[in-house]
N, C-alpha and C positions, 0 to 999 in steps of 0.2 A: 623318396623314402617309401618303403613298404612297411607300414606300421607293424611291429611285432604282434603276432596273434594274441599273446597274453595281454598286451596293452589294450587292444580293442575289446577283448572279452571282459576285461576289468572295468572298462569305461561305459560299455553299453548299458548296464543296469541303471546308471544314474541319468540316462537320457530319456526324457519323457515326451509323450505326445500330448499336445494341448488342443482343446476344442473350445471355442468361444462363440457365444451367440450375442449379437448386438442389436438393440432395437432400431427400427427404421428411423426413429426420430433423432438418433444420435448423429452429430455432425460428421463423424468419421465414416458412417455407413455409405455415404455417397461415393467415396473414393476407395474404401477398403472392403466394403461388403458387409453383410449382416451375419454371415457364418464364416468363421476363419479357423484354419488349422495351423498349428505351429509346433516347433520343437522347444525344449527347455532342458535345463540341467539342474538336478538337485544339488544344492550347495550347502545344505546343513542336514544333519540327522533328524532335526525337528520339523523338516518338511518345507523349507524355503526353496523355491525354484526360480532360477534366473533365466530370463528370456528377453525378447525384444518387445518394445512397447506397442508397436503397430499391430501385433497379433491380438492383444488383449484390450486395446483402447476402447472404452465405452461398453465393455462386456456386462451384460446382466446375468449371464450364466457362464461358468467356467468349469472345466474338468481337466484333470491330468491323469494320464494312463501310463503305468509302468510297462516295460517290455513284456513281462510275464502275464499282463492282462489286468492287474488290479487297477481300478479306476477310483479316483477321489474327487469330490467337489473341491474347487479351489476358489480363493479370494485374492484380490489384488492387495498386496501388502505395501508396495511402494512403486512409484513411477518417477522417472527422470526424463523429462522431455528434451533437455539439453543434449544428453548423450544417446537417448533412445532405448534405455533399458527399462525393464520392469521386473519386480520381484513378486512372486505369488506365494501363497501359503496353503498347504493342505494339512489336515489334522491327522498326522501319522507320525510315529516315532521309529527310529532305527532304520530309516531308509538308506539305501546305498547312495553315497554322494561323491561328487567330483572333488579332487584335490586341487585347490587353487594355487596357481603359480604366479609368475610375474611376466608381463609382456615387455617390461623394461629390459629383460635379459635377451630378448629376441634380436637377431641380426638378419639382414637380407641374406637369403640363401639357406636359412635354417629350415630343416624339414618340419612338417607339422601334419596333423590330420583332423578331419571334421567328422563328427557323428551327428546324424540327424534322423528324425522320424519321417516316415512316408505314409503313416497311417497309425492306427491305434497301437498295433503290436510290432510292426516291422521297423527295423532300424537299418540304416546304411552308413557306410564310412567312405571317405575319399581322402587321398593323400596328396601332398604337394609341397611347395616351398614358399617361404615368405619372399615377396618380390619388392615390396616397398613399405616403409614405415614413415608416415608423414601426414600432412594435412589432407582433409577431405571436406568438400562442401557440396551441398545438394540443394535442389530447387525448393524444398519446403521449409525454408528458414532453419537450416541445419548445417552445422559445421563441427568437425572434430579437429582438434589441434594435432592429434596423432591417431591415425587409423592404421589397421593392418590389412594390407593387400596380399593375397596369396594365389598361387596357381591352381590350387584345388577348388573345383567348383562344388558348391553345396549340393550334396546328393539327395536332399530331401527338403523339408520345410524349414523356414527361417526361425532363428532363435536358438539353434543348437550350439553346443560347445566346440571351441577350437582348442586342440591340445598340442603341446610341444612334443618333442621327441622323447621326453621322459614321462609323458602321460599326464602332465599337469595342465589344468585348464588355464589358458592365457587370453581367451577372448570369447565373444558371443557373435555368432555369424548373423550378419544383418541382411546383406544383399548379394545377389549375383549381378555383376555389372558387365555389360558388353560395350566396350568402346572400340579400341583397336583390336584387343584380344579379350577373351572372356576371363574373368577372375572373380574371386569372392572378396567381400569386404567384411572385416570383423571389428567390433568395438572392443578395445582393450579391457581386460578383466579389472583394471584399476578403476574403471567407471563404477564398479560395484565394491571392490575390495577397499579402496581408499575411503569410502563413505558408508561402509556397511552398517556401522552403529547408528548413524543418522537415518539412513533409509529404513531400517527395521524399527526404529523407535518412533519416527515422525512421519514416515511414508513419503518423504521427500528429503532433499538435501537443504538443510537450513543454513549452512555456513556459506553458501554461494548465493549472491544476490539474484533475484529473479530477473529474467531478461524481458525487455519489451518485445511484443509480438504484434504483427499486423494482419497476418493471414493472406500471404501472397505466395504464388509459385513463380519463380523467376529463372531466366536463362541469360547468361552473360553474352554480351555482344562485343564487337571491336571497340565501340564507344558506348558506355552505359550498360544498363541491365534491363532486359525486356521482362515486363510482367505478362506472362502468358496465361495465367488463370488466377482467380481469386476465390478464397473460401467464402461461401455464402454467409452473410450476416456478420462476418468478422470485421474488425476495425477498418481495414483498407477499403473494402467494398462500401461499408457504411459511410465513410468519409468522402467517397467519390472517385477513388482510383479506379481505373478501368483496364480490362484486358487489352493488351496492345500498347499501353503506356511504356515509354522508355525512361527509366530513372536516370537522370543526369547528376543529381545532387541530393543529399539528405542533410537537412539543417544547414543548407548553403555550403556544404563541403562536397567537392566534386567526387563523383563515384566512377571509378574506372573498371571495377570488377565486382563480382558477387561477394567476394571476401570483404572488400571495402564496404559494401552495403551492410553486410551483417555486423561488422565490427562497429560501424557508426551507429546502427540501430541499437546494438546491445550495450552501448554506453548509457542507455536509458532504462528506467524501470517501468513496469506496467502502470498505465494510467497517465504517464507523461506524454506531452504532445510532441510530435515530430513533423517537420515540414519536408515534403517530397517535391523536388523540382523535376517535372516530367515533360517529355516531348510527346504531344498528342496532335495528330493531324497537322504536322509541321508547325505547331504553335507550342511555345513554352508555357507551362501552367504550374501553379503552386497549389499543392493540396496539403492541408493540415490534417493530420491523423492523430486521434487520441489512442495511443497504443493499448493493447490488452494483455491479459495473462493467459498464455496458451493452456496451462493446466486447468484454470478455472473454466475456460471456454469449452474444453473437451471433457469436463467432469461428468 
């Protein structure tokens, strides 16, 4: 697909550049840095901006810059750690905003395009096709039941909008992923649209139970799941799990994949205890972890 010029021109004004400053004391600064740039999309004339959470996590100072150069201070209005989206708010009226569509209408092979910022004023676009619509899991205790994979590589900073061939916003660009071939990953727009009222009213999704979180980074193996890193001072490290442990079971249920591990963990709420069966130095050990609340930890 070569996106029609009029579609690109119409969508560019709603794509903003984000600048976040994070204190060194915040837990996310160790892995994500203290100064971050990202993209976002204005999704309401009242100044709500949709982006990815990792860009703004822990920010003490935030700004959003429109393509023509106007810059506004921004605040975090909502965060959802389960899907990885964040909503920001700027005090402005009548801003150009993206038209929200539905990713449920997408099919493999459908053309699409990405718009992203690469600095305060410059925007770039990339076109491609949807290659897969299905589950995605990642090492930071993260899983989407339905993610959008596409051939278009993100031409700029994360958090920008994904548009379908009609110019409707159907996703938020999260990652560029290089496995066998390079592709982009998008969070479906329903992560925001289906919960918009809750997110804007409460700053989080109230109707979905909070998930237990322990603060581990994991990699699937042929048998079990390897813990290759731990979040400092998070529940897993505090309880005695170690880098290099191989998780064989959780609450005495065998774990054969990272998906198994997450699904078993997320049967529990923050504060509940879970028992990890791990292989460490050729010995089987049992480690009881009092799970935490990721949103509270990273507040």
